C-alpha atoms as one frame of an Amber mdcrd trajectory, in Angstrom:
protein
  55.251 -28.537  -3.630  54.017 -29.372  -0.160  52.459 -25.893   0.232  50.643
 -26.245  -3.077  49.142 -29.595  -2.089  48.091 -28.168   1.281  46.512 -25.167
  -0.429  44.584 -27.293  -2.951  43.388 -29.630  -0.180  42.254 -26.655   1.895
  40.472 -25.085  -1.073  38.643 -28.336  -1.805  37.619 -28.760   1.834  36.427
 -25.157   1.921  34.418 -25.675  -1.245  32.760 -28.771   0.135  31.931 -27.079
   3.449  30.546 -24.051   1.573  28.372 -26.210  -0.675  26.955 -28.136   2.283
  26.279 -24.913   4.181  24.522 -23.421   1.138  22.305 -26.485   0.813  21.423
 -26.508   4.506  20.798 -22.776   4.815  18.910 -22.184   1.546  15.595 -20.409
   2.226  13.630 -22.760  -0.056  14.051 -25.900  -2.135  15.971 -25.461  -5.380
  12.966 -25.495  -7.700  11.101 -22.918  -5.593  14.202 -20.746  -5.352  14.737
 -20.840  -9.131  11.066 -20.025  -9.759  11.154 -17.144  -7.308  14.348 -15.763
  -8.816  12.904 -16.034 -12.352   9.699 -14.225 -11.345  11.698 -11.483  -9.642
  13.983 -11.125 -12.666  11.053 -10.997 -15.109   9.332  -8.364 -12.969  12.457
  -6.211 -12.857  12.924  -6.484 -16.627   9.286  -5.530 -17.249   9.567  -2.535
 -14.909  12.776  -1.441 -16.625  11.173  -1.669 -20.048   8.146   0.294 -18.865
  10.362   2.994 -17.348  12.345   3.205 -20.599   9.152   3.506 -22.650   7.809
   6.226 -20.346  11.071   8.170 -20.522  11.201   7.796 -24.307   7.676   9.186
 -24.644   8.594  12.088 -22.384  11.731  12.892 -24.390   9.856  12.625 -27.697
   7.262  15.095 -26.399  10.026  17.496 -25.375  11.692  17.143 -28.779   8.404
  17.818 -30.552   7.921  20.945 -28.412  11.399  22.160 -29.315  10.801  21.606
 -33.043   7.666  23.765 -33.058   8.334  27.293 -34.311   8.617  29.851 -31.578
   5.823  32.398 -31.362   6.814  36.043 -31.256   5.402  38.412 -28.726
């Protein structure tokens, strides 16, 4: 029982120290950090969608080429 209490106390102290360190070492205020993260996320999603659309168009063109009847020589 004593080890469990010591472990829980240590975990709580570690959590508090980690939270304080995160607040002190954050590169920007919370609102700026959230805005920056949202912009970055939205940009990555848009790029991913564009890449998927480009690849889809490329594959559809290849499929259309394969469906065309072959010409004989």
